N, C-alpha and C positions, 0 to 999 in steps of 0.2 A: 332198710337195713342201717343206713347212715344214722337215722334218728334214734336208734336204740342205744347208741353209745353217747355218754355225756361228753361234750367237747371240752369241758373244764378238766376232765380226767383222761382224755384221749386226744392225741394230736390229729385233729380232723378239721379240714377246711374243704370247700368245694374244689379249690385249685391245688391243694397239697395235703398229703396225709403221711403218717409214718409208714415205713415199709412193712412193719410187723402187722399193720392193719389191712394189707392189700386184699386179703380174702374176705374182709368183713365190711368194708366201706367202698364207696365210689369217690374217686378224686381224679383230677386231670393228671397229676404226677404224684410219685411217692418218693420219700427220702429215707435213707437209712440213718441219717443224722451223724453227728460226731459228739464224743464226750467232751465236756468242759466243766469248769468249776467257778463258783461265785468268788470273785476276788475283791469285793467291796463289802463294807460292814453290813448295811441293810439295803436291800435292792427291791424296789416296787415291781411286782409282777402285774402287768396291765392287760386289759381286755383287748386293746388295740395298740398298734405301734405309734402312740402319740402321748405326749406329756400330760395332756388334759384328759386322757382316757381313764376310766374307772380302775381302781386298784382292787384286785381280788385277794391277794395275799402278798407276803414279802418273802424273799429268799435271803438267807443269812450266809455270812462268810464261811467258805468251806463246803457248802452244799454242792452236790454234784447234779448236773443236768445233761440232757441230750439236746443238742441244737439241731433243729430241722431246717432252719432258714436264717440267713443274715441278709438284711436289706435296709439301706438308708439309716445305718446306725442302730438298728434294732435287730434283736434275735428272737425267733419264735422257739420256745424251749419247753421241755417237760422236766419237772423236778423229780429226781430219782427217789426222794424220801417219801413223798406223798402223792406222786403222779400228777400234780397240778400243772396245767398248761397255760401259757400266756406269753406276753412280750416283755423283754427287759432290754436295757441299753447294752450294746455290745461292749462298751468300755468297762462294764462291770464283770466281764468274763475273762477267764484264763483258759487257754487250750492246754496248758500244763496241768494235768489232773494229779494233785498231790495225794499221797497216802497220809491221812490224818490219824493221829494217835490220842489227841486230847480234845476236850471240849471246854467252852467257857461256862463256869458254874456260877459266876457272879451275875448280877442283873445286867451289867455292862462293864466294859473295860476299854481303856484307851490303848491305841497302838502308837508308840513313840519311835522317832527315827534313831534314837539312841537310848540306852538304859538310864534315862534321866527324866523324872516327872516334871521338871521345870521347862523342858523343851516343848514347844507346841506340837500336839499330836498329829499323826497322819490320818487317823481314822478312829472309829469306835466300833467295837464288836459287842454283840448282844449275847445273852444267855443262849446256849445250844449252838453257837458258832463252833466250828471245828478247826483245829490248827495242828501243825506239826512243829513242835519245838526243836530247835537245832542245838542250842547251847544256852547255858545260864551265865549271867554276870551279875553278881550281887543278888538282888531280889527280883531280877527281871529275866525273862526268857526271850531269846530271838526266835522268831517263827519264820518258816519257809514262806517266801513271797514278800518278805521285807518287814522290818519293824520289830519292836520289842514290846512285850506286855508283862504286866505284873504277875509273877509266877503263882502267887496265892489265889489268883482269879481263875486258874484253870485246873483241871484234873484229868486223869486218864479216862478214855471212853468207857472203860469197864466200871468206873466208879459212878454209882448212881445215887440220886437222892433217896432217902428212906421213904418219903411219901410225896405224892403229887400235891397233896393238900398243903404241905409245908412249903413247897415251891410256889404255889398260888398265893400264899400269904405274902410272899416277898413282893408281889405286884400290887399290893394294896395302894391305892392312890394314883396308880398309873392312868394317864388320860385314855379315854376310849378313842379308838381310831379304827375306822372300818378297814378291814384287810390287814391290820397290824398284828405282828407277833413278836414285839420287843417291848422293853420297859419304857421306850420313848412313846409308844402308843400301841394299844392292843385291843382286839375285839373278843367277843365271848368265846368263839370256837378257837381262836388263837391262844387264849389263856389256857384252855383245856389241852390243846395240842402241845404247847411248850411245856406245861407242867407235867404232862404224862411222859413226854420225851425225856425230860431231865431225870425221871424216875425209872427209865428203861422200858417204857411202853410206847410203841409207835401207833399212831392213829391218823385218820384222815383229817382234812382241813375244815370242811364245812359241816355244819350241824346236821344237815339232812343225810350225809353219808356217815358221819359219826354215829348218829342215832341207830342206823341200820346195822352197822358193823362192829361197834365198840361193845366189848364185854357181854354180859348176859343180863336179862331183865330181872328186876325185883319189884315188889309192890311198895306202896307208900308206907305201909306198916313196917316193912323190912328196911326202909331207907336208913342209911347210916353214913358216917364220915367217909368221904371219898367217892361216894356214888355220883354219877353224872345224871342230872335232871334236865330233861328236854321239854321244851314248849315249841310251838311253831316258830322256826327261825331263831331260837335262842337256847342256850345251854348254861348251866351253872354247876358248881361243885358243892355237894352237900357237906355241911360241917356237922350236922345232926339232923334229926327229923324236922326241926323248925327253921334252921338257918342255912344259908348258902353263901358262897363267895362267887362273884361273877363280874364280868366287864359289861357295863350297860350304857346304852345311849341315853337312858332316862336321866342319869346324873352325870354322864360323860366321864366315868372313871370306873376303877375296880373297887368294889366295896363289899361288905357283908350286909345281907339283907334278909329279912324273914321270907321264907319260901312262899307263904301265903300272900304276901304283898306282891311278889313277882307274878304269881299266878293270877291274881285279880287284875293286875295291870295288863298282862298279856291277853286275858279274856276280853278286856275292853278293846284292845288293839285288833284282835282277831275275830270279834263277834261271837265270843263264847267258848273258844277252845282253850283248855287249860293244859295241864301236864300231859304229854303224849307218851313219855317213856322215862323210866329210871333204870340206868344201866350200871352194873358193877364191873369194874375193871381190875385186873391183877397182872403183875409182871411174871407170875409163875404159870 
């Protein structure tokens, strides 16, 4: 029974599991957990409670989580937005869960101790971080939790980008970074998740879950701008029938590349497997 649930998406360990899974899994103890919020700009979510552990994704400022365990400076959490489970440093958490009304629409923006760009910043927030502005002074907004950000870099949560393709274009040249979902570094499924989120579409984090759950299938002849193209372990956003934008470890950045080139490379890497699905997504 335990093995049927993905531990990356369900808080399951042999010694501890979420209370809501009591009837579905076996564990020594169960925890109801408590609500918390990410209070640092970009937070690695790791597979184990150790700095050298692999990073599966990142959590952004303002994201809400449920904390099931705190131990030795680490918290075992589940992200509310995409259900991802892993370990983060406890000093990146706030037990005060703020109601956020705005999101960062710029690729990234600095948080200053005062409304003055000449003062060394406190932190940096990435696109799709969420904030609660308290007041404005000049061209800056003070946010709950401390600090000031450039007002033009945020918008209301209700304001969405017209197209996830337009959002993805902004990431061109961003370094490839496994588990990343910011303009500091991003991977293929992170680029898709952030781009869709900015345009009002929530999706899962990993390619294997996205491929199963995102949108509806179309064939290669129907493929058009915005469609998501999946290969084993990889995803790109179609620009037309011939080209796509994606984050790739081949060139270690986000770039535009012919779909045929991506397919041939993946076939070599996978022993012959090409495109596995083309999915069309919509905010309506």
